[in-house]
The first five atom37 places (N, CA, C, CB, O) and aatype in JSON, in Angstrom:
{
  "aatype": [12, 10, 5, 14, 6, 10, 3, 19, 1, 12, 5, 15, 0, 1, 11, 18, 9, 13, 19, 6, 16, 7, 13, 14, 10, 13, 10, 0, 13, 10, 9, 2, 19, 15, 19, 19, 15, 19, 15, 7, 16, 19, 4, 15, 1, 5, 8, 9, 15, 3, 6, 3, 0, 3, 1, 4, 2, 2, 10, 3, 10, 15, 15, 0, 15, 13, 10, 10, 11, 8, 10],
  "atom_mask": [
    [1, 1, 1, 1, 1],
    [1, 1, 1, 1, 1],
    [1, 1, 1, 1, 1],
    [1, 1, 1, 1, 1],
    [1, 1, 1, 1, 1],
    [1, 1, 1, 1, 1],
    [1, 1, 1, 1, 1],
    [1, 1, 1, 1, 1],
    [1, 1, 1, 1, 1],
    [1, 1, 1, 1, 1],
    [1, 1, 1, 1, 1],
    [1, 1, 1, 1, 1],
    [1, 1, 1, 1, 1],
    [1, 1, 1, 1, 1],
    [1, 1, 1, 1, 1],
    [1, 1, 1, 1, 1],
    [1, 1, 1, 1, 1],
    [1, 1, 1, 1, 1],
    [1, 1, 1, 1, 1],
    [1, 1, 1, 1, 1],
    [1, 1, 1, 1, 1],
    [1, 1, 1, 0, 1],
    [1, 1, 1, 1, 1],
    [1, 1, 1, 1, 1],
    [1, 1, 1, 1, 1],
    [1, 1, 1, 1, 1],
    [1, 1, 1, 1, 1],
    [1, 1, 1, 1, 1],
    [1, 1, 1, 1, 1],
    [1, 1, 1, 1, 1],
    [1, 1, 1, 1, 1],
    [1, 1, 1, 1, 1],
    [1, 1, 1, 1, 1],
    [1, 1, 1, 1, 1],
    [1, 1, 1, 1, 1],
    [1, 1, 1, 1, 1],
    [1, 1, 1, 1, 1],
    [1, 1, 1, 1, 1],
    [1, 1, 1, 1, 1],
    [1, 1, 1, 0, 1],
    [1, 1, 1, 1, 1],
    [1, 1, 1, 1, 1],
    [1, 1, 1, 1, 1],
    [1, 1, 1, 1, 1],
    [1, 1, 1, 1, 1],
    [1, 1, 1, 1, 1],
    [1, 1, 1, 1, 1],
    [1, 1, 1, 1, 1],
    [1, 1, 1, 1, 1],
    [1, 1, 1, 1, 1],
    [1, 1, 1, 1, 1],
    [1, 1, 1, 1, 1],
    [1, 1, 1, 1, 1],
    [1, 1, 1, 1, 1],
    [1, 1, 1, 1, 1],
    [1, 1, 1, 1, 1],
    [1, 1, 1, 1, 1],
    [1, 1, 1, 1, 1],
    [1, 1, 1, 1, 1],
    [1, 1, 1, 1, 1],
    [1, 1, 1, 1, 1],
    [1, 1, 1, 1, 1],
    [1, 1, 1, 1, 1],
    [1, 1, 1, 1, 1],
    [1, 1, 1, 1, 1],
    [1, 1, 1, 1, 1],
    [1, 1, 1, 1, 1],
    [1, 1, 1, 1, 1],
    [1, 1, 1, 1, 1],
    [1, 1, 1, 1, 1],
    [1, 1, 1, 1, 1]
  ],
  "atom_positions": [
    [[-21.71, 33.59, -31.45], [-22.75, 33.31, -32.42], [-24.04, 32.88, -31.75], [-22.28, 32.25, -33.38], [-25.11, 32.98, -32.36]],
    [[-23.98, 32.41, -30.56], [-25.2, 31.97, -29.89], [-25.98, 33.14, -29.3], [-24.86, 30.99, -28.8], [-27.16, 32.98, -28.99]],
    [[-25.38, 34.28, -29.15], [-26.04, 35.41, -28.5], [-27.3, 35.89, -29.25], [-25.06, 36.57, -28.37], [-28.33, 36.05, -28.6]],
    [[-27.27, 36.12, -30.57], [-28.5, 36.55, -31.25], [-29.61, 35.5, -31.18], [-28.19, 36.86, -32.71], [-30.78, 35.85, -31.05]],
    [[-29.23, 34.23, -31.26], [-30.23, 33.17, -31.17], [-30.86, 33.13, -29.78], [-29.59, 31.81, -31.51], [-32.06, 32.9, -29.63]],
    [[-30.04, 33.36, -28.77], [-30.53, 33.41, -27.4], [-31.46, 34.6, -27.19], [-29.37, 33.47, -26.41], [-32.47, 34.47, -26.49]],
    [[-31.15, 35.73, -27.78], [-32.0, 36.91, -27.66], [-33.37, 36.68, -28.29], [-31.32, 38.11, -28.33], [-34.39, 37.11, -27.75]],
    [[-33.39, 36.0, -29.41], [-34.67, 35.71, -30.08], [-35.52, 34.79, -29.21], [-34.42, 35.06, -31.46], [-36.72, 34.99, -29.09]],
    [[-34.89, 33.79, -28.62], [-35.64, 32.87, -27.75], [-36.14, 33.58, -26.49], [-34.76, 31.66, -27.36], [-37.23, 33.3, -26.0]],
    [[-35.33, 34.49, -25.96], [-35.75, 35.24, -24.77], [-36.93, 36.15, -25.09], [-34.57, 36.08, -24.21], [-37.86, 36.26, -24.29]],
    [[-36.91, 36.78, -26.23], [-38.03, 37.63, -26.63], [-39.29, 36.8, -26.82], [-37.7, 38.4, -27.92], [-40.38, 37.22, -26.43]],
    [[-39.14, 35.64, -27.42], [-40.28, 34.75, -27.61], [-40.83, 34.28, -26.26], [-39.89, 33.54, -28.47], [-42.05, 34.23, -26.08]],
    [[-39.96, 33.94, -25.34], [-40.4, 33.49, -24.01], [-41.1, 34.61, -23.27], [-39.21, 32.98, -23.19], [-42.11, 34.37, -22.6]],
    [[-40.59, 35.81, -23.39], [-41.24, 36.95, -22.73], [-42.64, 37.19, -23.29], [-40.39, 38.21, -22.89], [-43.57, 37.52, -22.55]],
    [[-42.77, 37.03, -24.6], [-44.07, 37.23, -25.23], [-45.08, 36.21, -24.71], [-43.95, 37.13, -26.76], [-46.22, 36.56, -24.39]],
    [[-44.68, 34.95, -24.64], [-45.59, 33.91, -24.18], [-45.92, 34.06, -22.7], [-44.99, 32.53, -24.44], [-47.05, 33.8, -22.29]],
    [[-44.96, 34.48, -21.9], [-45.23, 34.71, -20.48], [-46.21, 35.86, -20.31], [-43.92, 35.01, -19.71], [-47.1, 35.81, -19.47]],
    [[-46.04, 36.9, -21.12], [-46.97, 38.04, -21.07], [-48.39, 37.6, -21.41], [-46.52, 39.15, -22.03], [-49.34, 38.0, -20.75]],
    [[-48.52, 36.77, -22.44], [-49.85, 36.29, -22.83], [-50.42, 35.37, -21.76], [-49.78, 35.54, -24.18], [-51.6, 35.48, -21.42]],
    [[-49.61, 34.48, -21.21], [-50.08, 33.52, -20.21], [-50.49, 34.2, -18.91], [-49.01, 32.5, -19.93], [-51.39, 33.71, -18.22]],
    [[-49.87, 35.3, -18.56], [-50.24, 36.0, -17.33], [-51.24, 37.11, -17.59], [-49.01, 36.57, -16.66], [-52.09, 37.39, -16.74]],
    [[-51.17, 37.73, -18.73], [-52.06, 38.85, -19.04], [-53.51, 38.42, -19.21], [0.0, 0.0, 0.0], [-54.41, 39.09, -18.71]],
    [[-53.73, 37.34, -19.89], [-55.11, 36.88, -20.13], [-55.82, 36.51, -18.83], [-55.1, 35.68, -21.07], [-56.94, 36.97, -18.62]],
    [[-55.24, 35.7, -17.95], [-55.94, 35.38, -16.7], [-56.15, 36.61, -15.8], [-55.16, 34.33, -15.93], [-57.17, 36.71, -15.12]],
    [[-55.2, 37.53, -15.79], [-55.38, 38.74, -15.0], [-56.52, 39.59, -15.54], [-54.08, 39.56, -14.96], [-57.3, 40.15, -14.78]],
    [[-56.61, 39.69, -16.86], [-57.71, 40.44, -17.46], [-59.04, 39.76, -17.2], [-57.48, 40.6, -18.97], [-60.04, 40.43, -16.94]],
    [[-59.08, 38.45, -17.26], [-60.3, 37.71, -16.96], [-60.72, 37.9, -15.5], [-60.11, 36.22, -17.27], [-61.91, 38.08, -15.22]],
    [[-59.77, 37.86, -14.59], [-60.08, 38.1, -13.17], [-60.58, 39.53, -12.97], [-58.83, 37.85, -12.3], [-61.48, 39.76, -12.16]],
    [[-60.02, 40.47, -13.69], [-60.49, 41.85, -13.6], [-61.93, 41.96, -14.06], [-59.6, 42.78, -14.44], [-62.73, 42.63, -13.4]],
    [[-62.29, 41.32, -15.15], [-63.67, 41.36, -15.65], [-64.64, 40.72, -14.65], [-63.78, 40.65, -17.01], [-65.74, 41.22, -14.46]],
    [[-64.24, 39.64, -14.03], [-65.09, 38.99, -13.02], [-65.29, 39.93, -11.83], [-64.47, 37.65, -12.55], [-66.4, 40.05, -11.33]],
    [[-64.23, 40.58, -11.39], [-64.35, 41.5, -10.26], [-65.23, 42.69, -10.6], [-62.97, 41.99, -9.83], [-66.02, 43.13, -9.76]],
    [[-65.12, 43.21, -11.79], [-65.97, 44.33, -12.21], [-67.43, 43.9, -12.23], [-65.55, 44.85, -13.6], [-68.3, 44.66, -11.81]],
    [[-67.71, 42.7, -12.71], [-69.1, 42.24, -12.76], [-69.66, 42.03, -11.36], [-69.2, 40.94, -13.56], [-70.83, 42.34, -11.12]],
    [[-68.86, 41.51, -10.43], [-69.33, 41.32, -9.06], [-69.63, 42.65, -8.39], [-68.29, 40.54, -8.24], [-70.65, 42.81, -7.72]],
    [[-68.74, 43.62, -8.58], [-68.96, 44.94, -7.99], [-70.17, 45.62, -8.6], [-67.72, 45.81, -8.16], [-70.93, 46.27, -7.88]],
    [[-70.36, 45.5, -9.91], [-71.5, 46.16, -10.53], [-72.82, 45.51, -10.12], [-71.36, 46.13, -12.05], [-73.82, 46.21, -9.94]],
    [[-72.84, 44.19, -9.97], [-74.07, 43.52, -9.52], [-74.4, 43.92, -8.08], [-73.93, 41.99, -9.63], [-75.55, 44.22, -7.77]],
    [[-73.39, 43.93, -7.22], [-73.67, 44.31, -5.83], [-74.07, 45.78, -5.74], [-72.44, 44.05, -4.94], [-74.92, 46.14, -4.93]],
    [[-73.46, 46.64, -6.55], [-73.86, 48.04, -6.56], [-75.27, 48.24, -7.07], [0.0, 0.0, 0.0], [-76.0, 49.08, -6.55]],
    [[-75.65, 47.49, -8.08], [-77.0, 47.6, -8.64], [-78.05, 47.14, -7.63], [-77.12, 46.77, -9.92], [-79.06, 47.81, -7.44]],
    [[-77.82, 46.03, -6.99], [-78.81, 45.49, -6.05], [-78.88, 46.33, -4.79], [-78.47, 44.04, -5.7], [-79.97, 46.62, -4.3]],
    [[-77.74, 46.72, -4.26], [-77.72, 47.42, -2.97], [-78.07, 48.9, -3.07], [-76.37, 47.28, -2.32], [-78.3, 49.54, -2.05]],
    [[-78.11, 49.45, -4.28], [-78.45, 50.87, -4.4], [-79.9, 51.1, -4.85], [-77.52, 51.53, -5.38], [-80.27, 52.23, -5.15]],
    [[-80.69, 50.07, -4.89], [-82.09, 50.23, -5.26], [-82.84, 51.04, -4.21], [-82.77, 48.86, -5.43], [-82.49, 51.03, -3.03]],
    [[-83.86, 51.74, -4.66], [-84.64, 52.57, -3.73], [-85.57, 51.72, -2.87], [-85.45, 53.61, -4.5], [-85.71, 51.97, -1.68]],
    [[-86.2, 50.74, -3.47], [-87.16, 49.91, -2.75], [-86.5, 48.57, -2.4], [-88.46, 49.68, -3.59], [-86.68, 47.58, -3.11]],
    [[-85.74, 48.56, -1.34], [-85.05, 47.36, -0.9], [-85.55, 47.02, 0.5], [-83.49, 47.56, -0.92], [-85.76, 47.91, 1.32]],
    [[-85.74, 45.75, 0.75], [-86.26, 45.34, 2.06], [-85.23, 45.61, 3.15], [-86.65, 43.85, 2.04], [-84.04, 45.76, 2.88]],
    [[-85.7, 45.66, 4.38], [-84.8, 45.91, 5.5], [-83.78, 44.77, 5.65], [-85.6, 46.07, 6.79], [-82.62, 45.01, 5.98]],
    [[-84.24, 43.55, 5.39], [-83.34, 42.39, 5.48], [-82.22, 42.48, 4.44], [-84.12, 41.08, 5.3], [-81.05, 42.24, 4.75]],
    [[-82.59, 42.84, 3.2], [-81.58, 42.97, 2.15], [-80.67, 44.17, 2.39], [-82.26, 43.09, 0.79], [-79.48, 44.11, 2.08]],
    [[-81.2, 45.24, 2.93], [-80.37, 46.41, 3.26], [-79.34, 46.05, 4.33], [-81.24, 47.59, 3.74], [-78.2, 46.49, 4.28]],
    [[-79.77, 45.24, 5.3], [-78.83, 44.79, 6.32], [-77.76, 43.88, 5.73], [-79.58, 44.06, 7.44], [-76.58, 43.97, 6.1]],
    [[-78.16, 43.02, 4.81], [-77.19, 42.16, 4.14], [-76.2, 42.98, 3.31], [-77.91, 41.14, 3.23], [-75.01, 42.67, 3.26]],
    [[-76.68, 44.03, 2.66], [-75.79, 44.89, 1.86], [-74.8, 45.62, 2.76], [-76.61, 45.91, 1.05], [-73.65, 45.85, 2.36]],
    [[-75.21, 45.99, 3.96], [-74.3, 46.68, 4.86], [-73.22, 45.76, 5.41], [-75.08, 47.3, 6.01], [-72.13, 46.22, 5.75]],
    [[-73.51, 44.47, 5.5], [-72.56, 43.49, 6.02], [-72.22, 42.45, 4.96], [-73.12, 42.81, 7.28], [-72.22, 41.25, 5.25]],
    [[-71.93, 42.88, 3.77], [-71.73, 41.98, 2.64], [-70.34, 41.35, 2.69], [-71.93, 42.74, 1.33], [-69.33, 42.03, 2.83]],
    [[-70.31, 40.01, 2.56], [-69.07, 39.29, 2.42], [-69.31, 38.13, 1.44], [-68.54, 38.76, 3.8], [-70.42, 37.97, 0.94]],
    [[-68.3, 37.36, 1.17], [-68.42, 36.31, 0.16], [-69.42, 35.23, 0.53], [-67.08, 35.69, -0.09], [-70.05, 34.65, -0.36]],
    [[-69.57, 34.93, 1.8], [-70.49, 33.87, 2.18], [-71.94, 34.29, 2.1], [-70.19, 33.4, 3.58], [-72.83, 33.44, 2.01]],
    [[-72.21, 35.6, 2.13], [-73.6, 36.05, 2.08], [-73.93, 36.76, 0.76], [-73.88, 36.99, 3.24], [-75.01, 37.35, 0.64]],
    [[-73.05, 36.71, -0.21], [-73.27, 37.42, -1.47], [-74.21, 36.7, -2.42], [-71.96, 37.64, -2.16], [-74.59, 37.26, -3.44]],
    [[-74.6, 35.48, -2.12], [-75.46, 34.73, -3.04], [-76.85, 35.35, -3.17], [-75.58, 33.29, -2.58], [-77.53, 35.12, -4.16]],
    [[-77.29, 36.13, -2.18], [-78.62, 36.74, -2.27], [-78.66, 37.78, -3.39], [-79.01, 37.38, -0.93], [-79.75, 38.13, -3.85]],
    [[-77.52, 38.29, -3.82], [-77.49, 39.29, -4.89], [-78.06, 38.74, -6.18], [-76.08, 39.78, -5.11], [-78.73, 39.46, -6.92]],
    [[-77.82, 37.48, -6.46], [-78.28, 36.88, -7.71], [-79.78, 36.66, -7.73], [-77.57, 35.58, -7.95], [-80.36, 36.5, -8.81]],
    [[-80.42, 36.64, -6.58], [-81.86, 36.44, -6.52], [-82.62, 37.7, -6.98], [-82.29, 36.07, -5.09], [-83.78, 37.61, -7.37]],
    [[-81.96, 38.84, -6.95], [-82.63, 40.1, -7.25], [-82.29, 40.66, -8.62], [-82.28, 41.11, -6.22], [-82.55, 41.84, -8.87]],
    [[-81.72, 39.87, -9.49], [-81.4, 40.36, -10.83], [-82.52, 40.19, -11.8], [-80.2, 39.67, -11.36], [-82.38, 40.56, -12.97]]
  ]
}
């Protein structure tokens, strides 16, 4: 008699785990898409300074803050 009750609780737990993991993963995906689109927009401009072009060629997390200056 406990088996159907256990199945219902397992389905409920799976649903909550899916929501708890799915939402943060989707949020992280949106953040990554926005970072890539901002860097693509700034680094693909036609009139970009030589200094900024060099930064775009060697872009990493510590030097990515210059991207926000050009928005």
